[in-house]
N, C-alpha and C positions, 0 to 999 in steps of 0.2 A: 517497465511493468509497474501498473497502478500498485502504490503504498497504502496500506489502510491505516490508519491514525483515530484509536479511541482514549475518548476521556471520560472521564470515571465524575459519578457523582461524589453530594455530600460525604462530610464525615469519612474523611480516611487521613488525619491530617495526622494522626502516629503509623501511617500503614508503610510498605514499603513498597517503591514502585515496580521493582519484577513480581514481587505478588500478587500485587493489584492486577497487575494484566495477566499474569494463568490464570486467573479463573475465565476474565473476560475477555480472554483471547481463545482457552479451551470450547467456551459457547458460542462464538462468533463461528470458530471454525467449526464444531456440529453440525451449525447452522446452513451454513453453505453445503456441508456432506447432504446435507437433508435435497438439495434442491441441485449436486451436481453442476456445477458453473466449470469449466474444463479447465484445469489445473489447477483448483484452487488450492489445495494445496502447497501450491510452488507460494501464492502470497504472501506479499510480506505483511507483518503488520505489528503495530508498535506502542506503544503509550505515552502520554500527551500527560503528566504527573501535574499535581501543582499541589496535592493533601498537603502539603508540607509548607507552603506559606499560613495556613492554619496553626503551625505549631506554635504554642505559646515564647518556645525559643526561637525563632524563624528569625533567624541571621541578616535576610534582605528587611524588618520590622524595627522602626524606631524604637530605642530604647522605651518601656511604658506604653507600647500600641496595642497590647493585648485588648480586646474590648470587656467587659464586664460580660456580657453574653456568652464568653467564656468559659464560666466557670464552671466548677464541679456540676452534677447532676443534682446533691443535695445542697448546692448552693442554689441554686438553680430555680428548685422547687421553690423557695424563700420567696423570688422576685417577679412583680408582673410582668407579663411578656409585655414586648414594644407597640408601639402605634401599628409599624408597618407586619410586626408577626399577624396578629388580628386582622392586620387585612389583606391578609392573605388565607390565613385561615377562614375571615369572610367568604372571601371568593371561591373557597372552597366549598364553603356550607350552600352557596345559592350553585356552584355545578353536579350538587347532590342536596334535593332534597331528605328532607328525615323528618320522623312522627310529632307534631306539635307539642307533646309535652313528653318528661321522664316519664310520666306514669305510666307512658302508652309504649316505652322503648320495650321490656321483657316479652311484649306479646308478638312483635314481631322479628322474623330472623332473618329478612330476607338483605342484599348489599346496599341497599339505601339505606338500611341501618346501623349496618357498618357504615358503611360512608358517613352517614351522620352522626355517627356516634367519636369519631375521629376528630370531627371538627366541634363537637358541640358540645364535648367533656367540659370547657370552660362556665359553657352559660347553663347545661343542667349540673354538674355534680362536684363542679368548682375546682377539679381534681386537672381538668384539661392542663391548666396552665404549661409546668414542665413537659407537658407530650409536644405542646407546641411552641415552646421553644425550643428543646433540642432536635425534634424536625426542622425547622427552621432559621437556627440557628444561623448554616454558613450563606443560606440565602444571602439573612439580614446583613452578616460579616462585607459577604463582597458586594450588596449594594451600598454599603454605608461607610467603607474601606478605600480609599484609590491604590493603598498603595498592594491591597492584596488583590484587588482586583487586575491594577494591572501586571502584576505577577504572576494569575492565573492565564490573563490573557498572552502576555510570551510566552511562557511553557507552549502555548497551542502553535502559536507562532515558529518558537524555535523548532516544535515533534515533527511540522510540517515540513522546515526544511533543511532538516537534519534529515529526511525521507528521502530528497532528492525526487524531481518529477513529477511526476501524478499524484495526485493524492487523495482518498476517497477517506472525509471527518466524520466520525462518530462521534458524539454524546448525549452521555446518559445522563439525565435527572440537572441538575445543578450542570454540569458539563457540556448538558445543549445551550444555552444561555452563554458560557464563558468560548463556544466556538461559533453562535454569533455574532457576538460583541467582538473574536479573532477577524472572523470574513469582513466586519462588517469595519474596522478601522485600518483589514489589510486588503482590502480587493483585488492587490495584484500577486496573495499565494496564487500557487498550482493547487485547488482544491476544486473543480470541477466536478467532487459529487457531496451533496452532503446530506448524514440522516441525521436526525435527532428520534430520541427515545425514552418516554416517559419524560417529556420536558412540561418544565409549569413555565413555558413561553405562552401558553392558552392561555395561563392566568392574566386576569386586568389589571391586577398591580403591580404585576412583574414586568409587562408591556412598558405600565406609563414611565418604569426605570430606566427602562431601555436609549442607547443615545440615539436612535435612527428607529423606522418601522418598515423597511422596505427588504425585498427579496436580494439576497446580498449581490456583488457585481460581480462576474466573474466565474459564478455557480452554475452549473449547463444543468440539474437536475438537487432539487429539496423534496428528501421525503420523510414527514412524521411519523413515524410509528406509535402510535398510543392502545393500552386498555384503558376503557370507557367504566373501570372499577377503578383505575389508580386515578386519588383526588388530588393529586398530585401533578396532573394536571390539566385537572378545572375539567377535565371531559370537553374538552373544548380542540375543533379541528381549526390549524394555524391556517390554513389558504386564506380567508377575509380578511387576515392581521397582516400578512407581507406583499403587498403585493412589487409589482415589478412592473417599470417602464417598456420593456419590450415583451408584455404576452407571459413573460412565466409565472407558473405559481405553483407554490407548496402541496407535494400529495401527499392528501393525509392516509396513512392506513391503521383500520381498527384491528387488534388482534384480543385473543384470549387469551390472558396468559392464568398464570397462576391466581385460584381464589382468593380472596382475601375472608381472616374469620376475625372471631372476637380476641385472640391471643395474638395474632398480626393482621394489623388492620394496614399494615402498608405491603404486606405478602407480594398484588400486582404490580407493586415497583420497579420488583424484583430485576437489575440490569441483566441477568444471565439469563431470566426469559426470554425477556425482549430479544436479544442478542440472539438466539437457538430459533426464537422462532421463522416459522416459514415465512411471511409475510416479508421481513426486513430480509430474511437469506434471500427472495426471487430478484427486492430491488436490489441487491449487494450484488447478486448474479449479472443484472442487466448494467448496472454501471461496470461491472471491472470489463463486461463485455465490451461494451460502446468505447473506452478508457483504448483497452487493448486495440480496437478497432482503428483509433484512431492514431494512435502509434505508430502502426501498420501504414497509415495513408500518408502518417509525415511522413517515414521512413524509402515509402516508395516517390515522395516527391521530387 
């Protein structure tokens, strides 16, 4: 039987694995319930949890390895965002045109204004450094701290191996980057299906820091689910950026999830909304069916 492995996004360093898995698995199963695949209730789900590698007391990190960007929110507010954080914020801004001046902002109430507000606070209001730092600090640590990066990749590899048999790997947000790195590093993993959701792999700054830009070997199908209002994705489909020698292509599926607001500009990035979406559930249903058919063919051979 195919096994589903989910890997989470940023800001889970002080969470508990089982408590992180529960709402994500519930959302995933609700999505599957909406499209009624055969025997979906029996499909096992597990979590590739790596958040604790970001804890200040992470036992697998050398003493003193806590990066300066892991300071408290109050301390971080006094710091300038790093160059990498500004580059990623610039990518988001380029993907979401906003008003030309701060004076025009109160007159506009559409999504473009909300999206631009999230990425232009630093430029227009001089209060955006904290928001940019807190939202992007995990991504920065992933790309600048090899110990954390490898720890996260190893957790995904271990979760896939522990599942036993074929795995469909689902990665949300930063978890999609970890999942991609794991599959690129370990093409021998039994992962015929990859689903990325709310993925920052659409941001040029993120892609420039990947070790490869290819469709992962061994993966038969890669579906990327994104909400165009989710500024973390850069509103960018992935198909053109990850070619394969055998003609396989990323399938980009656009969804409409939770609408962002001035009170919650990241609402459309909610992993639970992505996991319970019809588009993702249909793709997952087909992947489960394909894996089951392959298992049956192997058994009958």
